N, C-alpha and C positions, 0 to 999 in steps of 0.2 A: 400798585402796589405789588409788591414782591410775596409771594406766599411762602411761609413759611410752618414747618413742623415744632411745636413746643420744644423739641429736644434741639433741634435747630438754632433755635431763638436763643434757648439757654447756653448753647454753646459758642455764640456769634464771639466773634474776637473785635469785633469796632462795631460802632453804633452805629444805624440804618434808617434813613429818613422816611421811607415809605414802605410799608410792611402791611402785611395781613395774615392774621393764626384764626384758625377756626377751634374749636374744641366746644369743652361743656365746663360751665362752671362747678368749680367746687368748694368754693366758698365767696360768699359776699359782705364786705362790710363797708356801711356808709357812714360818713361822718362830715360834718358841719361845712367843710373846705374839700373834701376830696373824697373819691368813689376806690374803693380797692377790690379787685377780684382777682381769684386764682382761677387759671384755666388749665384742662389739662385733655390731650388728643389721643392720650394713649400709648405714646411715642416714648414716654420717660414716665419715671416714678414721681419726679418732682413736678409742682405744677408752674407756670408762668404767671408773675405776677403782672396784673393791668394796673395802672393808676389811670383815673380818669375823673374827668369834673361831675359833680355831683348831678346835674341837669342831664345825664345822659341817662341817669337811672329811670325805670320804668316797673311796672309790676309783674312783668315777663321776666324780668333778670331775676332768676333765684338758682338756689340750688338744683343741680342737674340739669337745667336750660341749656340748649345748645344755641352758640354764639358765633358771630364773626366780627373781628375787633380788626380794625385799620388805624395806623398811628406811627409811631416813630418808636423805633428800639435804641435804648440808651442804657449806659452803665447805672449799676443798681446799688444804693449806698447801703442796702442789706448784704451783710456779713457773708449770709447762707445761699446768695444770688447773684450770678456774673451781670445780666442784663434784666431789664423789665422791661414793659410796654406802655408807654405813654399813650393812652388813646384818644383819636381824635372821630372816631364812629363806634359805636356798640350795635351791632344789632341782633336781636333774637330771634333766629334760624325756627327754633322749637323749644316753646316754651315746657317746664315741668312742674305739673301737679303736686308741691311739695308734702301736703295733706295726704295723700294716697302713695307716694313715692316711697318703697319700702326701707331704702339705705338712708338714712339720715344725716346730715352736715354733721362735723366734727365728733361722732361716733364710730367706735372701733367697733365692728360688728364679728361676733366670732363664727367661723367657717361652719358651724352646726347652723348659724342661722339663716345666711346668706346662699347655702345650699338648696334651700326651698324654693329659690327663686333663679332657677337655671337660665333664662333668658335676661337676667339683669345683672347678674354675680360679677360678671365681666366688668361692672364698674365699680367694684370695690378694688381698694387699693391692692391687697394681698392677693387677687385672683389676677387682676394685670399684671403684678409684678412675676407670678407663676406662667402668665401666657407668655410675657415678655422671654423669661428663663427657657419654654419649651422653644419657642422660636430659636432662640440663640442655641441652645443645644442641639436641635436638629438640624442648623447649620454645620453647626462642629462635627457632627457625625459623618454626614457627608462630606465636607473637606477633611478630614483624618484618612476616610479610606480611596478618596479620589486620589490625595497627594502620594498615600502608600502601593498608587497602581492598582486598586481595586476596579472591576467594573460592576456600575450597579444594573440589579435584574430588579424587573418587575414582576413578582411572583404570583400565580394565581389566585386571588380571593375566593373564588368558587370553585372547588377541586372534589374529585372522589380518591384522594389519598388522603389518608386517616393519619400520616406521620406514626404510625403504631406507638401507642402509649402516651401520647404528646398532652391529651386533655380529653376530656367528652366533648362530643361534636355537637354543634346545629346542622340538623339535616335541612336541605333546602329542595321545596315544593312549590307547585305552581298553586297560586292563592285560589284561583277560579278554573273551571272547565271540568266536563266529565270525562271520565278515563272511557276510550273507547275499547279498550280491551286489556286483557289479562296482562297482554307481553307491555303496556304503555301504562307501565306504574310510576314510574319515575321520568321526569321532565325532560332527563338528558339520557333515557334509557338505562342509568345505572344509578345507585345512590350518588347524590354529590352534598359536598358539607360547605360549609364555611370553616375557612382552612385554621387549623391551629399551628400550622408552622410552615415557612419555605424554604426548611430545610432540604429536602430531596429534589425539588426543583433547582437550589441553589447545586447541589452534587451535578444534577446534569448537565450544567452551564460552566462549571469548575473543572469538567473535561474537555473541556475548547477554551476558556480564557484565565485558566491558572488560580487566580483570587478574585472572587466576585461577593457583592452583598446584596442585602434588600432591607428593606425599613418600610415596613407598614403595618397595617391591621392586622391583628389575629385576634381566635372568637375561642371563648371556653365555655361548654355550656354547664358547668356544676352550678348547681343550685344554690348559691352561697351569698348571702348580703354581708359577710363579714369586712372589718376594715383593711383587711388585705386581699380581699377578690375581686375584680374586675371581669365582666362579661365579654367585654371589647377593650383590646389595649393595644399599643404599638411595640413591636419586636423589633428590634436589630438583629441579625444574621447575617454571618460570615463565614463561608467555604475556602480553603486554602490547598490548594494542590502542589505535591512533590515534599509534603510534611510528614517525617517518619516520627514526630517528637513530640510528645503532649506538651513539653516547654514551649513548643512554639506556639501553639494555639493559647496558652496562658499568657504569653508574653504580649500576643495580640490584644487580649481582654485587658490585661493592666495597663498597655498604651495608650487604648482607645480612652480606658477610665480617666486615665491623666490629662490625655490632652482637650478631650470634652470638657473636662471640670475647669480645666486652667483657661481655657476659653470664656467659660460660664463667669467664672469668677472675675475676669477681665473685664470683660463686657457689660456685664450685668450686676456690678458690686453691690449696689446700694439696694437692688430686688433681693439678692440674697439674704443682705443683712437684715432687709423686713423680718423675713422668715425667722430668722435665728435671733431677731430680738423681741418679736412681739408673737409670733406663732407659734414656735418651738424652742423656747429660751433654755430648757431643760434637756434638748435631743440636740444640741447645735455639737456639729460634728467638722466642720470647716472653718477654719481662721480665715477670714476675708480679708485676704493680705496683700492680695495682686501676685504672691510670688508661686513660683512650681509647687503643686501638690505634690512632689517626690516624696516630700518627707510625710506625706499622708499615708501613702501607699507602701508603708512599709508590711508586705504579706507573711504570713504564714503558713506552710505548705505541708499537709500530712496527710496520710493514706485512711482510705476509709476504715480498715482495721484498725489503726492508729486511734483513729476518732471513736470506734465504738467502745475500746479498752478505757478512753477518756472517761466515756459518758457511763460506762459500768463502775468505774471508782469513784463516780461524783457522789458528793455528800445530798446534792438536790436529788427528790422524788420526783422522778417523770410520769406523766398521765400515760404515755406510751413509754414500755419497757424497752430500753436497747438492746436489740438483739444483733449478730452479724448473719446477713442475708434480708435485713429488714432496712426499708427506704429511712432514712433519716428524718424526722419531724420536724415544723418549726421550733420550737421546745430546744430540741437537739442542738440545732444549727446554731441557736442563739446563745447556749450555751459553750458552745465550741469557740465562737468566736470571743466571748467572756474568758474561756479559759485559757484561751491565748492573745490576752491582754487587748481585747477591744479594737482589731486590728482586722483588715480583709484576711480571710484565709480560704486557701485553696484545698480543697479535699480530692484526691484523685483515686483511680485503682478501685470501681463500685463491683459487688458481684456481678456474675455474668447474668444468673437468673434474672436480675431486678432490673437489668436495662434492655432496652430495643434491641432489636436483631443485626442492625447495623452499624453498632458498636465493637470495634477492634476487639477482638480475642486475645489476651495476655499470653493464653496458652500456660498459667502458673497453676499450682495446687501446693496444697488439698483446699485451699480455700480460690477456687476459681474465679477470675475477677476480667474486666475489660478496661480497655484505659479510657475511662471517662472522666470527666473534671466538674466541681462544681465551685463557684466563687461562691463563698456566704461573707457578709459585710453587718456591721453591727447594726442592731433596731430591726432589722431584715429580714435576714439569713439570706438563702441563696437568692441572689441577684443573675448571674452568670449560669449555665450549663452548657458543657460541650463536651467534645471528644473526637477521637481518631476513628476514621468511617474503615468497616470491614473493605479492603482492597480486593482481599484474597477470594476469587472465585469459588473453590473447595470449601474454606470454611463458610463461606455465606450460602451455598446451596444447602449445605448440611444442615443448618440452621434453620433457612425457609423449610426445607422439607419436614423437617420434627414438629414445626409451628403451623405445618399446612399453607403457607403462603407462598407456595413457590409459582402459582400461575396468574397472583394478583401481583408480584412482584417480578416478572418476567422481565419487563424492562428495566429494573434493577440489576438484573445478573448481566443483560447484556452490557451495562457502564462496565463491568469487570472483565467481557471477553474483547473489547475493542478498543486498549489502550490503556489499563486500567494504570491508575499511581498510586502511592501511597497519599493521603490526604486528612484532614482533618477539618470540624468546623464546631460553631458555638451560638449561641442567643444570648441578649440580652432584653430584660425586660424594660422599656423604658420609663413606663411610671413609677417601675420600683427603683430606679436608677434617679428620678427625680425627688421622690419620697427619701431615700436615702441621704442626699447630698442637702436637700433643705430641712430633714427633721422632720419631716409631716407624720403624723401618725397614722391617718386615717387614706389610702390611697384616693378615694373618691376626689380627696380634695386637690387632686395633681391633674384632675381632667378636664377639658374646658367644658363639658356639660355632664353633669351627675344625672343617674337614673332615677326617677320617681315615678311612681305607679300614677300619680294624678297628672303629670305631665304632658302637655302635647309633644314634648321634644323628646320621650320616648321614641 
């Protein structure tokens, strides 16, 4: 028998005489003359209907059990399904104790409930859809950059680079071993951390490969259990050499969003629809039509100074009072999006003293700014952040000297001595992107494994 995935069986155009399908039982319905099973192997949101003789039923054939079915693939009379499997044999590979199994047949469990079972929650329809969407979005991100001539770089996860101001750091130390001397206080002889960003490493590579990107795990040690914070998340980051205009960086942000979202909508329409219909109906942000999302990304562009004036004139009372020179808080970002008509908003040209040393000085005044940009989106706030990088050696030397960072970043100054070019880049939080397009309120519901103190999966 030819082995087929459930997705392949459902999409088959012609009947087949001998096929074998493996998966888990999602429903069992036994009638006097026929036994109906629905099985799923994770390849599709839709289940494959299996029609069998009641004599093939046994006590281990229950919801959640793993089975292998062999038989004929035939046209289904059911209007919602193209094909069904007429079973000749049904073998229970792994039984399931339905009384202790926390997921129940025909129940729509809330995400808060399934989050308690990180080892089992992927068998829930919503989390299964989420993981298929993550997989397709990941592939689409790589395809976008590869198709546009970017070189993929694996940036370090353990690094001594703190990426100045990118976030609180997890420091790395050996878990055992007595320190032999005061000189050996660190495993790597210098303080080492889990990466908060691959940006500075990408800048090194952009000096040789022009356009580069990385897509990997990053870590932030802020001790927060909020609905928008993760200690470990994935970041898409890109660097573009020979670019002197912040517009070029913004255009790549926009093109990346459009391309990836269009791919997800075309390849996972039912999975996305599940979220918009059952998980977050009030927060639906994208119409699942299969058409281009150009209509969706009609962005607004304002300067930081304009944003502060809008916030100061707002009738809404903010927890954090908006002032020029202070960072925009999430409440400010959400208001700005609402003010601009609930569309993505690019905020550019942030205060010089507010941003890290590597952002390009605009040489303006009296409100001194750098060529930085944040992309704000409805319901989330900041989705992407980027800037032009300071490529001019005198400017960079002066700023590092004022900050007392010259020795630590001597290598960074070298990049400006040997063939420096104007360049810029950005980063996008992958989980925030998924949270946005699916309308999910809690960011912990778009990761494969939530972190629970009692869980061995921590």
